[in-house]
C-alpha positions, 0 to 999 in steps of 0.5 A: 038819197034825200032827207026823206028817203034816208029817214024812210030807209029800213036797215035789213034784219040780222043774218043767221050768224048775227042772230047766233052771236046775239044768242051767245052774247045774251047768254054770256051777259046773263051768266056774268050777271048771275056771277055779279049777283053772287058776289054782291050777296057774298059781300053784303053790298046791298046799295039799294036797300034790303034785298028781296028773296033769293029766287026773286033776285035771280028772276030780276037778274035774268029778266034784265039781261036774258032778253038781249038774245033777241036784241037785233031781231026785235030791238024795240021789244027787247028795249021795252022788256029790259027797261021795265025789268030794270026799273022793277028790279031797282024798285024791288032793291035787287042787288045786281046793278052792274051788268043790268046797267050794261044790258040797258045800254046795249038795248038802247044802242041796238034800237038806234042801230037796228031799228027798222023804223028810225023815227019810231026808234028815235022816239022810243029811245028818247021816251025810255031815257026820259023815263029813266031820269024820271025814275031816278028823280023818284028814287032820290025823292023817296030815299033822301029822307032815309039817308043815315045822318052819319052816311057822309061823316067824312065829307069835306068838299064845298058841295053839300054831300047829298047834292053831290051824290045826286049830281054824280048820279045824274052825270053818270046816267047822262053819259051812259044814256048819251053814249048809247044814243050816240053810238046807236045813231052812228051805227045806223048812219054807217049802215045807211051810207054803206047801203048807198055806196053799194047802190051807187056801185051797182048803178055804176056797174050797170052804167058801165055795162050799158056803155060797153054795150053801146060801144059794141053796137056802134062798132058793129054798125061801123064794121057793117058799113065798111063791109057794105061798101066792100060787097057793093063794090064787088057786085058793081064789078060783077055787073060791069064784067057780066055786061062785057061778057055779053058783048064779046061772048060771040066775037071773042070766047077767050075774053068772055071766059076771062070775064066769067072767071072774074065774075066767079071770083068776085061772086065768091068774095062778095058772098064771103063778105056778105056772110061776115056782114050778116054775122056782124048785124046779129044785134040791131044798133042805132043809126047815128054811128060814125061813118067809116074811114077807108083804110087797109094794111097798105096804110099801116105804114102811115100809122107808123110814120105818124107815131114816129112824128109824135116822138116814138122810135118806131119799126115796121116789119112785113113778113111772109109773101104778101097776098091780096086780102079781102077788103073787109079783112084788110080794113079790120087789120088796119083798124086794130093796128090804128087803135093799138097805136093810138092807145100807145100814144095816148096812154102807155107813155112808151118810147119804142113802138114795133109793128109787124104784119105777118102773112102766114099760110092760112092767116094774116097777123098784125102785132103791135108792141111797145115798151110803155107802162103796162098799167098805162092802158088801164083807161084804154082797155074798155071801149077800145079793146071792145072795138078791136075784139068785135072786129076780129070776132066778125072775121072768126079771128083771135085777139090777144091784148095785155102786158108783156112779160118783159114790160110794155103792152102787146096787141096781136090779132090773127085773121084766118084766110080761106084758101079758095078766096085768097088769090095771090097778088097776080090773081088780083092783077088778072081781076084788074085786067078783067075790069079793064076789059069790061071798060074797053068793051063798054067803050067799043059798044 
């Protein structure tokens, strides 16, 4: 906030609970003031002179203290009422002065702390304080001639007793009014700073949300580009195989049938990849995303080797019978493993890294664990995990990422595999043979 904005800031009004507390505080102050009035009358300590009638004493006592029940709802009006009633009560020599003084202190403080217009509150407090000192001067001027000659019979100090009494009264009032002004100003500044902190925290949360959204969009663009490459590859293969089938259809029906089978398999795979790509592109994104980097499960061993070269003790395990994965699934599994290994190297402070690839009946799973600090990933659980989750979600998979019970961190991603589109390794070799056949047919033509 600038200086002008700070001065223009308006503190929110009191809550229902705070207004209820003010009611009890005002009633409690009034009750204590009435008890003080009773004690003053009982002792006959009428310091301001002969008091007025009993009902008038009750009236002035209540008039000074009871308005505190509205002190935070209408702070300026409360201060004006209390100040006028305070001066009037002293002018009428009302004997209750202790709690009346505290009521004036509370009203001054509240205007500084809760005044909606801080400039007006400052001028109002200065005006009331100046009026109080003016009243004190008038009171001294009026009463100085009525002081009994023997009032200071026991005075022994070097300062004239009348002057000493006046200076004492001024110093006490300076302290009372000064503290009321200072504490009120401090409370207002503290409330304004709390508001600034809340505003900054909200801006930070909004900025973080926007950063996460940008990361999601960027990751979706990278995934979509990878899937685009995969689909384009399959469509190109289908074109070559269709051309080969057309050329050998009459001469060699068996080779034509093999080419058609390869076309069918490529078409199914391409449709499945295209479906995933359209799912990823459900949200638009900018065109400045990073270009994709080719990689599949066959390159996970390279990640493990790089981690070993960086000083980690690494293990790599492959479980189950490997199958030919759709290229987008293979790339997604590689990218998840890459992000997990990178975060282990950067943030975990680990010594051991264990990477496992499991080929299950209907899914493929990558599992990365380390023995580092669980809190070491605190800075990595933002954009990195967002990218992992987007990749896994694009393939209808599941992602688990978090600290392990025995220490360290674990990332496990499962990608479902459709039975109809998951040929064994041999089937992929047959597809390659079909491509070779197509290439041969092209050359013979």
